[in-house]
C-alpha positions as CSV (number, residue, x, y, z in Angstrom):
1,M,-5.8,18.7,-15.1
2,K,-5.4,22.4,-14.2
3,D,-2.8,24.5,-16.0
4,L,-0.4,24.8,-13.1
5,T,2.2,27.6,-12.8
6,Q,5.5,26.7,-11.0
7,G,4.3,28.3,-7.8
8,K,1.1,26.3,-7.6
9,I,2.5,22.8,-8.2
10,I,3.5,22.3,-4.5
11,T,0.1,23.6,-3.4
12,H,-1.7,21.3,-5.7
13,L,0.5,18.4,-4.6
14,I,-0.4,19.0,-0.9
15,A,-4.1,19.5,-1.8
16,M,-4.2,16.1,-3.5
17,A,-2.2,14.5,-0.7
18,V,-4.5,15.5,2.1
19,P,-7.5,13.5,1.1
20,M,-5.3,10.6,0.0
21,A,-3.7,10.6,3.5
22,A,-7.1,10.5,5.0
23,G,-8.0,7.5,2.8
24,M,-4.7,5.7,3.8
25,I,-5.3,6.4,7.4
26,I,-8.8,4.9,7.1
27,Q,-7.4,1.8,5.3
28,T,-4.8,1.2,8.0
29,L,-7.3,1.8,10.8
30,Y,-9.0,-1.4,9.7
31,F,-6.1,-3.2,11.1
32,L,-5.5,-0.9,14.1
33,V,-9.1,-1.2,15.3
34,D,-8.8,-5.0,15.1
35,L,-5.4,-4.9,16.9
36,Y,-6.8,-2.7,19.7
37,F,-9.6,-5.1,20.6
38,V,-7.8,-8.3,19.8
39,G,-4.8,-7.2,21.9
40,A,-7.0,-7.7,25.0
41,L,-7.3,-11.4,24.0
42,G,-3.6,-12.1,24.5
43,A,-0.3,-12.5,22.6
44,A,-1.4,-15.5,20.7
45,A,-4.5,-13.8,19.3
46,L,-2.5,-10.6,18.5
47,A,0.2,-12.6,16.7
48,G,-2.4,-14.6,14.8
49,V,-4.2,-11.5,13.5
50,S,-0.9,-9.9,12.6
51,S,0.3,-13.0,10.8
52,A,-3.0,-13.3,8.9
53,G,-2.9,-9.5,8.2
54,S,0.4,-10.0,6.4
55,V,-1.6,-11.6,3.5
56,F,-3.0,-8.2,2.9
57,F,0.4,-7.3,1.3
58,F,-0.1,-10.2,-1.2
59,I,-3.5,-8.7,-2.1
60,M,-1.9,-5.3,-2.3
61,A,0.5,-6.7,-4.8
62,L,-2.4,-7.7,-7.0
63,T,-4.5,-4.6,-6.5
64,Q,-1.4,-2.4,-7.0
65,V,-1.2,-3.7,-10.5
66,L,-4.6,-2.4,-11.2
67,N,-4.1,0.8,-9.1
68,I,-1.1,1.9,-11.0
69,G,-2.0,0.5,-14.4
70,C,-5.5,1.9,-14.4
71,G,-4.8,5.1,-12.5
72,T,-1.8,6.1,-14.6
73,L,-3.3,5.3,-18.0
74,V,-6.6,7.0,-17.2
75,A,-4.5,10.1,-16.1
76,H,-2.7,10.0,-19.4
77,A,-6.0,9.8,-21.3
78,V,-7.4,12.7,-19.3
79,G,-4.3,14.7,-20.0
80,R,-4.9,14.1,-23.8
81,K,-8.6,14.9,-23.2
82,D,-9.6,11.4,-24.5
83,R,-12.7,10.6,-22.5
84,A,-13.5,7.4,-24.6
85,E,-10.1,5.9,-23.9
86,A,-10.3,6.7,-20.2
87,N,-13.6,4.9,-19.9
88,A,-12.4,1.9,-22.0
89,L,-9.3,1.5,-19.7
90,F,-11.5,1.7,-16.6
91,H,-13.9,-0.9,-18.0
92,Q,-11.2,-3.4,-18.8
93,S,-9.6,-2.9,-15.4
94,M,-12.9,-3.8,-13.8
95,L,-13.0,-7.0,-15.8
96,I,-9.5,-7.9,-14.5
97,A,-10.6,-7.1,-11.0
98,G,-13.6,-9.5,-11.2
99,G,-11.3,-12.3,-12.4
100,C,-8.8,-11.7,-9.7
101,S,-11.5,-11.8,-7.0
102,V,-12.7,-15.2,-8.2
103,V,-9.2,-16.7,-8.4
104,F,-8.2,-15.5,-4.9
105,A,-11.4,-16.7,-3.4
106,V,-10.5,-20.2,-4.5
107,L,-6.9,-19.9,-3.3
108,G,-7.9,-18.3,0.1
109,F,-10.6,-20.7,1.1
110,G,-8.7,-23.7,-0.2
111,F,-5.1,-23.2,0.8
112,A,-4.7,-20.5,3.5
113,H,-4.4,-23.1,6.3
114,L,-1.2,-24.4,4.7
115,F,0.4,-21.0,4.8
116,F,-0.4,-20.5,8.5
117,D,0.9,-24.0,9.3
118,F,4.3,-22.8,8.1
119,M,4.3,-19.3,9.5
120,T,3.1,-19.5,13.0
121,P,5.0,-20.7,16.1
122,D,2.4,-22.6,18.0
123,A,-1.1,-24.2,17.7
124,A,-2.9,-21.3,19.5
125,T,-1.5,-18.7,17.1
126,R,-2.2,-20.9,14.1
127,Q,-5.8,-21.2,15.2
128,A,-6.2,-17.5,15.7
129,A,-4.7,-16.7,12.3
130,T,-7.0,-19.1,10.5
131,N,-10.2,-18.0,12.3
132,Y,-9.4,-14.4,11.6
133,F,-8.4,-14.9,8.0
134,Y,-11.5,-16.7,6.8
135,W,-13.8,-14.0,8.1
136,F,-11.5,-11.3,6.8
137,L,-11.2,-12.8,3.3
138,P,-14.3,-11.0,1.9
139,T,-12.6,-7.7,2.8
140,L,-9.6,-8.8,0.6
141,L,-11.8,-9.9,-2.3
142,L,-13.7,-6.5,-2.3
143,Q,-10.4,-4.6,-2.6
144,F,-10.0,-5.4,-6.3
145,G,-13.2,-3.6,-7.4
146,L,-12.7,-0.8,-4.9
147,T,-9.1,-0.2,-6.0
148,V,-10.0,0.1,-9.7
149,M,-12.8,2.5,-9.0
150,A,-10.7,4.7,-6.8
151,A,-7.8,4.6,-9.2
152,A,-9.9,5.6,-12.2
153,L,-11.4,8.5,-10.2
154,R,-7.9,9.6,-9.0
155,G,-6.6,9.5,-12.6
156,A,-9.5,11.9,-13.5
157,G,-8.5,14.1,-10.6
158,V,-11.3,13.1,-8.2
159,V,-10.3,11.8,-4.8
160,K,-12.4,13.3,-2.0
161,P,-15.7,11.4,-2.6
162,V,-14.0,8.0,-2.3
163,M,-12.2,9.1,0.8
164,S,-15.5,10.2,2.4
165,I,-17.0,6.8,1.6
166,S,-13.9,5.1,3.2
167,M,-14.3,7.2,6.2
168,L,-17.9,6.1,6.7
169,A,-16.8,2.5,6.2
170,I,-14.2,2.7,9.0
171,I,-16.7,4.3,11.3
172,I,-18.9,1.2,10.7
173,N,-15.9,-1.0,11.5
174,I,-15.1,0.9,14.7
175,V,-18.7,0.4,15.8
176,L,-18.9,-3.3,14.9
177,S,-15.5,-4.3,16.3
178,P,-16.3,-4.1,20.0
179,V,-19.7,-5.6,19.4
180,L,-18.4,-8.6,17.4
181,I,-15.0,-9.1,19.1
182,S,-15.9,-8.5,22.7
183,G,-19.7,-8.9,22.6
184,W,-20.6,-5.4,23.7
185,G,-24.4,-5.1,24.0
186,T,-25.0,-8.7,22.8
187,G,-23.0,-10.9,25.2
188,N,-21.9,-13.0,22.2
189,A,-18.1,-12.5,21.8
190,L,-16.7,-13.9,18.6
191,G,-13.0,-13.0,19.4
192,V,-10.7,-12.9,16.4
193,A,-13.5,-14.1,14.0
194,G,-15.5,-11.1,15.0
195,A,-12.5,-8.8,14.0
196,G,-12.5,-10.3,10.6
197,L,-16.3,-10.1,10.2
198,A,-16.4,-6.5,11.3
199,S,-13.9,-5.5,8.6
200,S,-15.8,-7.5,6.0
201,L,-19.1,-6.0,6.8
202,S,-17.7,-2.5,6.6
203,A,-15.9,-3.2,3.3
204,L,-19.2,-4.4,1.9
205,C,-20.8,-1.1,2.9
206,A,-18.0,0.7,1.2
207,M,-18.5,-1.2,-2.0
208,A,-22.3,-0.4,-2.0
209,M,-21.7,3.3,-1.4
210,T,-19.0,3.5,-4.1
211,L,-21.2,1.8,-6.6
212,W,-24.0,4.2,-5.8
213,Y,-21.7,7.2,-6.2
214,F,-20.5,6.0,-9.6
215,V,-24.0,5.5,-10.9
216,R,-25.5,8.7,-9.5
217,K,-22.8,11.3,-9.3
218,V,-20.0,10.5,-11.9
219,D,-20.3,11.9,-15.4
220,Y,-16.8,11.6,-16.9
221,L,-16.5,7.9,-16.1
222,A,-19.3,5.3,-16.5
223,M,-19.6,1.8,-15.0
224,P,-19.1,-1.1,-17.4
225,H,-22.2,-2.3,-19.2
226,K,-23.4,-5.9,-19.3
227,G,-22.2,-6.7,-22.8
228,L,-18.7,-5.5,-22.2
229,V,-16.2,-7.6,-24.2
230,P,-12.7,-8.2,-23.0
231,D,-10.1,-6.2,-24.8
232,R,-6.8,-8.1,-24.7
233,K,-4.7,-5.2,-25.8
234,R,-6.0,-2.8,-23.2
235,M,-5.9,-5.4,-20.5
236,L,-2.2,-6.2,-21.2
237,K,-1.5,-2.4,-21.3
238,V,-2.9,-2.0,-17.8
239,I,-1.2,-5.1,-16.5
240,N,2.2,-4.4,-18.1
241,L,2.3,-0.9,-16.6
242,G,1.1,-2.0,-13.1
243,L,3.0,-5.3,-12.9
244,P,6.3,-3.9,-11.7
245,S,4.6,-2.0,-8.9
246,G,2.6,-5.1,-8.0
247,G,5.9,-6.9,-8.0
248,E,7.1,-4.4,-5.4
249,F,4.2,-5.3,-3.1
250,L,4.7,-9.0,-3.7
251,L,8.3,-8.6,-2.6
252,T,7.1,-6.8,0.4
253,F,4.8,-9.7,1.2
254,M,7.8,-12.1,0.8
255,Y,9.9,-9.8,3.0
256,M,7.3,-9.9,5.7
257,S,7.0,-13.7,5.3
258,V,10.7,-14.1,5.8
259,I,10.5,-12.1,9.0
260,Y,7.5,-14.0,10.3
261,W,9.2,-17.3,9.5
262,A,12.3,-16.2,11.3
263,L,10.3,-15.0,14.3
264,S,8.4,-18.3,14.5
265,Q,11.5,-19.7,16.2
266,F,10.7,-17.4,19.2
267,T,7.6,-17.1,21.2
268,A,4.2,-15.7,20.0
269,S,5.1,-12.4,21.7
270,A,7.9,-11.8,19.1
271,Q,5.4,-12.1,16.2
272,A,2.8,-10.0,18.1
273,G,5.4,-7.3,18.7
274,F,6.6,-7.2,15.2
275,G,3.0,-7.1,13.8
276,L,2.1,-4.3,16.1
277,G,5.3,-2.4,15.2
278,V,4.7,-2.7,11.5
279,R,1.1,-1.4,11.8
280,I,2.2,1.6,13.8
281,M,5.0,2.3,11.3
282,Q,2.5,2.2,8.5
283,V,0.4,4.8,10.3
284,L,3.5,7.0,10.7
285,F,4.3,6.7,7.0
286,L,0.8,7.7,5.9
287,P,1.5,11.5,5.4
288,V,4.7,10.7,3.4
289,M,3.0,8.0,1.3
290,A,0.1,10.4,0.6
291,V,2.5,12.9,-0.9
292,A,4.4,10.2,-2.8
293,F,1.2,8.7,-4.2
294,A,-0.3,12.1,-5.1
295,A,2.7,13.1,-7.2
296,P,2.3,10.5,-10.0
297,A,-1.1,11.9,-11.0
298,I,0.3,15.4,-11.3
299,A,3.5,14.4,-13.0
300,A,1.8,11.9,-15.3
301,Q,-0.7,14.5,-16.7
302,N,2.1,17.1,-17.2
303,Y,4.3,14.4,-18.8
304,A,1.5,13.5,-21.2
305,A,0.9,17.2,-22.0
306,G,4.6,17.6,-22.8
307,K,5.3,20.0,-19.8
308,F,8.5,18.3,-18.8
309,E,9.8,21.1,-16.6
310,R,6.8,20.7,-14.4
311,V,7.5,17.0,-14.1
312,Q,11.0,17.9,-12.8
313,Q,9.5,20.4,-10.3
314,T,7.0,17.9,-9.0
315,Y,9.8,15.4,-8.4
316,R,11.9,18.1,-6.6
317,Y,9.0,19.2,-4.3
318,T,8.0,15.6,-3.6
319,N,11.5,14.8,-2.4
320,I,11.6,17.8,-0.1
321,L,8.3,17.0,1.5
322,T,8.9,13.3,1.9
323,C,12.4,13.6,3.4
324,V,11.5,16.4,5.8
325,L,8.4,14.5,7.0
326,M,10.5,11.4,7.5
327,A,13.2,13.2,9.4
328,M,10.6,14.5,11.8
329,L,9.2,11.0,12.3
330,T,12.7,9.7,12.9
331,L,13.2,12.1,15.8
332,A,9.8,11.2,17.3
333,C,10.7,7.5,17.3
334,L,14.1,8.0,18.7
335,V,12.8,10.0,21.6
336,N,10.5,7.3,22.9
337,A,9.1,4.6,20.7
338,S,7.4,2.5,23.4
339,W,4.5,5.0,24.0
340,F,3.1,4.3,20.5
341,F,2.2,0.7,21.6
342,A,0.7,1.1,25.1
343,P,-2.9,1.2,23.9
344,F,-2.7,-2.1,22.0
345,S,-1.1,-4.4,24.5
346,D,-0.4,-4.7,28.2
347,E,2.2,-7.5,27.8
348,P,5.8,-6.1,28.4
349,Q,7.5,-8.5,26.0
350,V,5.2,-7.5,23.1
351,I,5.8,-3.8,23.7
352,L,9.6,-4.4,24.1
353,V,9.8,-6.2,20.7
354,A,7.6,-3.5,19.0
355,A,9.6,-0.6,20.5
356,T,12.9,-2.2,19.6
357,F,11.8,-2.8,16.1
358,L,10.6,0.8,15.6
359,G,13.7,2.2,17.2
360,Y,15.9,0.4,14.7
361,V,13.9,1.0,11.5
362,S,13.3,4.7,12.3
363,L,17.0,5.1,11.2
364,N,15.9,4.2,7.6
365,F,12.9,6.5,7.4
366,V,14.5,9.2,5.3
367,P,15.9,6.9,2.6
368,A,12.5,5.0,2.7
369,G,10.8,8.3,2.0
370,Y,13.0,8.9,-1.1
371,T,12.2,5.4,-2.4
372,F,8.5,6.3,-2.2
373,A,9.0,9.5,-4.1
374,A,11.2,7.7,-6.8
375,S,8.6,5.0,-7.2
376,G,5.9,7.6,-7.9
377,M,8.0,9.2,-10.5
378,F,8.6,5.9,-12.3
379,Q,4.8,5.5,-12.4
380,A,4.4,9.0,-13.9
381,L,7.0,8.3,-16.6
382,G,5.2,5.1,-17.6
383,N,8.0,2.7,-16.7
384,T,7.7,1.1,-13.3
385,W,10.3,-1.7,-13.9
386,P,13.2,0.2,-12.3
387,A,11.3,0.5,-9.1
388,L,10.8,-3.3,-9.1
389,Y,14.5,-3.8,-9.7
390,S,15.5,-1.7,-6.6
391,T,12.9,-3.5,-4.4
392,A,14.2,-6.9,-5.6
393,S,17.7,-5.9,-4.8
394,R,16.7,-5.0,-1.2
395,F,14.8,-8.3,-0.8
396,V,17.8,-10.4,-1.9
397,L,20.2,-8.4,0.3
398,F,17.9,-8.9,3.2
399,A,16.5,-12.4,2.8
400,V,19.7,-14.3,2.1
401,P,21.6,-13.3,5.3
402,V,18.5,-13.4,7.5
403,V,17.7,-17.0,6.4
404,W,21.3,-18.0,7.0
405,L,21.4,-16.3,10.4
406,A,18.1,-17.9,11.5
407,G,19.9,-21.3,11.3
408,Q,22.6,-20.2,13.7
409,A,22.6,-21.0,17.4
410,D,23.3,-17.3,18.4
411,F,20.5,-15.9,16.3
412,E,18.9,-12.8,17.8
413,I,15.9,-10.7,16.8
414,E,17.9,-7.5,16.6
415,Q,20.0,-8.9,13.7
416,I,16.8,-8.8,11.6
417,W,16.2,-5.1,12.2
418,M,19.9,-4.2,11.5
419,F,19.8,-5.9,8.1
420,S,16.5,-4.2,7.4
421,V,18.0,-0.8,8.0
422,A,21.1,-1.4,5.9
423,T,19.2,-2.7,2.9
424,V,16.9,0.3,2.7
425,Y,19.9,2.6,2.2
426,C,21.0,0.3,-0.6
427,Q,17.6,0.4,-2.2
428,A,17.5,4.2,-2.1
429,A,20.9,4.5,-3.8
430,I,19.8,2.1,-6.6
431,S,16.5,3.9,-7.0
432,Y,18.3,7.2,-7.3
433,L,20.6,6.0,-10.1
434,L,17.8,4.3,-12.0
435,L,15.5,7.3,-11.8
436,R,18.3,9.6,-12.9
437,R,18.8,7.5,-16.0
438,E,15.1,7.3,-16.7
439,M,14.5,11.1,-16.3
440,N,17.5,11.9,-18.5
441,K,16.1,9.6,-21.2
442,K,12.5,10.5,-21.0
443,L,12.6,14.2,-20.2
444,V,15.9,15.6,-21.6
445,Y,15.6,13.7,-24.9
446,S,11.9,14.5,-25.2
447,D,12.6,18.2,-24.7
448,E,15.3,18.1,-27.4
449,A,12.9,16.2,-29.8
450,M,10.2,18.9,-29.3
451,M,12.6,21.8,-30.0
452,P,12.1,23.6,-33.4
453,P,14.7,22.8,-36.0
454,P,17.6,25.3,-36.3
455,L,17.2,28.2,-38.8
456,R,18.9,27.7,-42.1
457,S,20.9,30.5,-43.6
């Protein structure tokens, strides 16, 4: 970690955020490329792919545990200049990733059809979701190992090589999608199954390239050796730190599931429009999330080095950048939200649902930006439980009334979006209060503890 002066913190924050934003764009493009070509297959296919894609949030919940736990602890070890500990944490995280891949493979292949039976509105959507998911499942399984390697490198201050590999992988996906989905050049169109297969093949290429980079180019971190023995203490350390952040993504998966369940009472166009709106919203959020996700590495290393004033400065600059960017996005969506969706569907009802969704939720972009920034600071301070508490509060405030309203005769889709907006403001307020308490405890008290004793007369 560079010895940053006050004036260079914001520059370093942006410098780290740019390649991370590229990586996040690439990751989201996996879905957008699929949606673009699948959209031509009709609302049922689009709804099926969107519904199956929601399972990605469940995988994100699991990988986020490793992402935050491994990345933050490696950053702390790097800040203390403890190379051996950084490698030990990375190796144990890879063992956890391997175990998670095996468990989810069993769950995915064995029980996914039960989930889609419950979440989809009709047989055509259900079939599309199932066909897509089974071919997309290898992509999900590979995320565990890829996430750990990227997190370890990020903790050591290296982000660009992994982003370059991801960019190559998405190019492969873009090339394969029209070939496998629509049969370009082959005449053998696989439809939604081809969308899943294209993503899985590109993810496999990303894994091969990342392993090659680690073996040939990385000196500070080394890949685990064959005789590696599980270290229960380090494993629990990684899991305990990352678990609350993983819980946040799990709650996001549950939040999405509640919406898909509520929308299953309408036509497939409702689920297709919502799925499309969520994906576009994710793309719009990427610059903000990149800043919010870059901040923990900077703040964590300064916190471990005892430079608490720079932690405060990182928090301040992160808030300014995220809120300004979110305000700009809000204005863009309020001017005309529908033009974002025209390339992905030519069905008016799908575009109407998507545009209405984005028009409503754009009103919560600024408080959502703050919650991203606050969550990153909880990670840097080594206590991510408060972020989970604020996310859980939002889920409860949203799910209870929506489930009740879904049973009413006059239930309308717009009611879902109104509760979504209101609960984000509640979450931001709770995050602010919890983070203020955490920073007062960790930074103010720590500063006082490091002060020299008073002179005695």
